[in-house]
Backbone as CSV, one residue per row, in Angstrom:
resi,resn,N_x,N_y,N_z,CA_x,CA_y,CA_z,C_x,C_y,C_z
1,MET,1.279,-16.242,14.085,1.479,-15.264,13.020,1.165,-13.877,13.573
2,MET,1.972,-12.937,13.215,1.826,-11.573,13.706,0.710,-10.833,12.958
3,ILE,0.039,-9.935,13.678,-1.054,-9.159,13.091,-0.578,-8.345,11.896
4,ASP,0.647,-7.818,11.959,1.170,-7.026,10.837,1.303,-7.870,9.574
5,GLN,1.713,-9.126,9.735,1.841,-10.023,8.582,0.473,-10.323,7.977
6,ILE,-0.500,-10.545,8.836,-1.859,-10.819,8.362,-2.401,-9.597,7.629
7,THR,-2.239,-8.436,8.229,-2.718,-7.188,7.636,-2.097,-6.960,6.259
8,THR,-0.801,-7.144,6.157,-0.101,-6.945,4.886,-0.593,-7.922,3.830
9,LYS,-0.758,-9.175,4.213,-1.189,-10.197,3.256,-2.607,-9.907,2.740
10,ILE,-3.493,-9.486,3.625,-4.864,-9.147,3.229,-4.853,-7.929,2.304
11,HIS,-4.093,-6.919,2.659,-3.987,-5.703,1.847,-3.508,-6.056,0.440
12,GLU,-2.457,-6.866,0.361,-1.915,-7.264,-0.945,-2.929,-8.068,-1.756
13,PHE,-3.661,-8.965,-1.099,-4.671,-9.759,-1.803,-5.749,-8.853,-2.395
14,ILE,-6.243,-7.927,-1.604,-7.306,-7.045,-2.096,-6.797,-6.196,-3.255
15,ILE,-5.588,-5.671,-3.141,-5.023,-4.872,-4.237,-4.937,-5.706,-5.511
16,LYS,-4.348,-6.885,-5.411,-4.089,-7.704,-6.601,-5.335,-8.383,-7.158
17,GLN,-6.164,-8.919,-6.275,-7.276,-9.753,-6.727,-8.614,-9.024,-6.845
18,LEU,-8.798,-7.978,-6.074,-10.112,-7.336,-6.046,-10.104,-5.886,-6.510
19,ASN,-8.925,-5.293,-6.627,-8.854,-3.869,-6.962,-7.987,-3.612,-8.194
20,ASN,-7.894,-4.586,-9.068,-7.162,-4.448,-10.338,-5.745,-3.912,-10.183
21,GLY,-5.091,-4.274,-9.090,-3.712,-3.863,-8.883,-3.533,-2.427,-8.426
22,GLU,-4.633,-1.720,-8.213,-4.543,-0.320,-7.791,-4.350,-0.227,-6.280
23,TYR,-3.305,0.504,-5.889,-2.984,0.683,-4.473,-4.055,1.527,-3.790
24,PHE,-4.299,1.241,-2.529,-5.144,2.078,-1.683,-4.542,2.071,-0.281
25,GLU,-4.836,3.102,0.470,-4.298,3.220,1.829,-4.818,2.078,2.698
26,ILE,-3.967,1.600,3.570,-4.300,0.442,4.392,-5.444,0.732,5.367
27,ASP,-5.683,2.001,5.697,-6.763,2.338,6.623,-8.039,2.793,5.899
28,ALA,-8.113,2.536,4.609,-9.279,2.944,3.814,-10.536,2.196,4.255
29,ASP,-11.678,2.857,4.101,-12.976,2.223,4.325,-13.315,1.467,3.043
30,LEU,-13.150,0.163,3.070,-13.276,-0.658,1.865,-14.671,-0.616,1.257
31,ILE,-15.672,-0.539,2.102,-17.054,-0.548,1.613,-17.440,0.830,1.088
32,GLN,-17.183,1.855,1.874,-17.557,3.215,1.473,-16.827,3.649,0.204
33,GLN,-15.572,3.254,0.064,-14.794,3.640,-1.113,-14.967,2.654,-2.271
34,LEU,-15.904,1.728,-2.115,-16.246,0.748,-3.153,-15.045,-0.085,-3.602
35,LEU,-14.175,-0.404,-2.657,-13.014,-1.236,-2.958,-13.352,-2.720,-2.867
36,ILE,-14.478,-3.033,-2.228,-14.905,-4.419,-2.092,-16.429,-4.468,-2.158
37,ASP,-16.944,-5.462,-2.872,-18.390,-5.657,-2.964,-18.713,-7.054,-2.437
38,SER,-19.968,-7.479,-2.574,-20.365,-8.769,-2.006,-19.605,-9.939,-2.623
39,MET,-19.360,-9.894,-3.916,-18.573,-10.962,-4.552,-17.127,-10.913,-4.068
40,GLY,-16.614,-9.719,-3.876,-15.265,-9.562,-3.348,-15.142,-10.124,-1.942
41,VAL,-16.176,-9.909,-1.132,-16.178,-10.461,0.227,-16.115,-11.984,0.170
42,MET,-16.870,-12.587,-0.738,-16.863,-14.051,-0.852,-15.485,-14.561,-1.290
43,LYS,-14.860,-13.879,-2.237,-13.504,-14.263,-2.666,-12.516,-14.102,-1.517
44,LEU,-12.663,-13.018,-0.778,-11.782,-12.755,0.351,-11.954,-13.820,1.431
45,ILE,-13.186,-14.193,1.727,-13.437,-15.235,2.723,-12.774,-16.541,2.304
46,SER,-12.923,-16.903,1.048,-12.281,-18.123,0.539,-10.764,-18.046,0.712
47,PHE,-10.181,-16.904,0.365,-8.741,-16.689,0.530,-8.328,-16.818,1.993
48,LEU,-9.069,-16.177,2.880,-8.731,-16.199,4.303,-8.824,-17.607,4.875
49,GLU,-9.896,-18.310,4.541,-10.080,-19.658,5.072,-8.999,-20.605,4.576
50,THR,-8.615,-20.472,3.329,-7.567,-21.321,2.761,-6.193,-20.947,3.305
51,THR,-5.890,-19.677,3.314,-4.566,-19.200,3.731,-4.287,-19.457,5.206
52,TYR,-5.280,-19.242,6.042,-5.066,-19.326,7.489,-5.682,-20.573,8.120
53,ASP,-6.204,-21.480,7.297,-6.807,-22.726,7.771,-7.825,-22.451,8.881
54,ILE,-8.754,-21.553,8.563,-9.799,-21.169,9.506,-11.156,-21.342,8.838
55,GLU,-12.187,-21.263,9.653,-13.551,-21.224,9.136,-14.211,-19.994,9.739
56,ILE,-14.679,-19.114,8.879,-15.326,-17.888,9.344,-16.809,-18.178,9.528
57,ASP,-17.287,-17.972,10.754,-18.690,-18.213,11.070,-19.588,-17.320,10.219
58,LEU,-20.682,-17.889,9.745,-21.633,-17.113,8.939,-22.117,-15.872,9.681
59,ILE,-22.283,-15.991,10.978,-22.762,-14.857,11.766,-21.768,-13.690,11.759
60,LYS,-20.505,-13.976,11.461,-19.465,-12.943,11.420,-19.384,-12.235,10.065
61,ILE,-20.136,-12.707,9.086,-20.098,-12.092,7.754,-21.079,-10.915,7.752
62,ARG,-20.574,-9.809,8.295,-21.338,-8.567,8.393,-20.470,-7.438,7.858
63,PRO,-21.085,-6.398,7.318,-20.301,-5.304,6.726,-19.209,-4.755,7.638
64,GLU,-19.505,-4.587,8.914,-18.510,-3.992,9.809,-17.247,-4.853,9.958
65,ASN,-17.355,-6.156,9.712,-16.184,-7.033,9.804,-15.327,-7.015,8.541
66,PHE,-15.812,-6.349,7.502,-15.075,-6.267,6.237,-14.892,-4.818,5.784
67,GLN,-15.111,-3.894,6.696,-15.055,-2.470,6.364,-13.628,-1.954,6.226
68,THR,-12.724,-2.496,7.017,-11.324,-2.068,6.966,-10.406,-3.290,7.011
69,ILE,-9.166,-3.090,6.620,-8.180,-4.168,6.704,-8.017,-4.599,8.162
70,LYS,-8.024,-3.652,9.087,-7.891,-3.985,10.506,-9.048,-4.860,10.968
71,ALA,-10.262,-4.524,10.575,-11.423,-5.324,10.970,-11.304,-6.750,10.429
72,ILE,-10.849,-6.884,9.203,-10.671,-8.210,8.601,-9.573,-8.971,9.338
73,SER,-8.480,-8.304,9.645,-7.380,-8.933,10.391,-7.854,-9.401,11.764
74,ASP,-8.639,-8.571,12.433,-9.187,-8.947,13.740,-10.071,-10.185,13.619
75,LEU,-10.852,-10.258,12.554,-11.708,-11.417,12.313,-10.868,-12.677,12.115
76,VAL,-9.777,-12.561,11.387,-8.875,-13.700,11.174,-8.291,-14.160,12.507
77,ILE,-7.795,-13.228,13.304,-7.212,-13.563,14.613,-8.251,-14.253,15.494
78,LEU,-9.454,-13.720,15.535,-10.531,-14.312,16.326,-10.821,-15.735,15.858
79,SER,-10.877,-15.940,14.561,-11.142,-17.269,14.006,-9.994,-18.231,14.300
80,MET,-8.762,-17.735,14.269,-7.602,-18.573,14.591,-7.642,-18.996,16.061
81,LYS,-7.995,-18.075,16.937,-8.096,-18.393,18.367,-9.191,-19.423,18.608
82,LYS,-10.305,-19.260,17.906,-11.415,-20.201,18.050,-10.981,-21.599,17.617
83,ASN,-10.206,-21.690,16.534,-9.704,-22.984,16.067,-8.800,-23.637,17.106
84,MET,-7.998,-22.838,17.807,-7.090,-23.376,18.820,-7.847,-23.956,20.010
85,GLU,-9.026,-23.404,20.281,-9.825,-23.861,21.416,-10.512,-25.188,21.135
86,MET,-10.644,-25.540,19.876,-11.363,-26.766,19.508,-10.529,-27.987,19.735
C-alpha cells in the first residue's frame, strides 16, 4: 500500500470520526490544534490496527507518533514492515 493512500485514509478517518466532519490541513499539528485527544488516539489505534492488520506496540504510543498525519502514517508503515518480518 502506498504512503499517500495511508495518509489520505487516516486524514479522512480523523475528519469524519474525531473532528465532527470539519476539514483540517493534512500537515496540521493534531495535538497542538486539539484535533485529537487521548480518547481519539485510542479510537485511531483501533482503526489502524483493524484497517491495516497491524499491532501497534505500546512503546510507540507517544505524542510525537500521533502529532501529525505523516507521523501516524510512518507508524503504520513501520508496523506493517514489522509484521512482514514475523
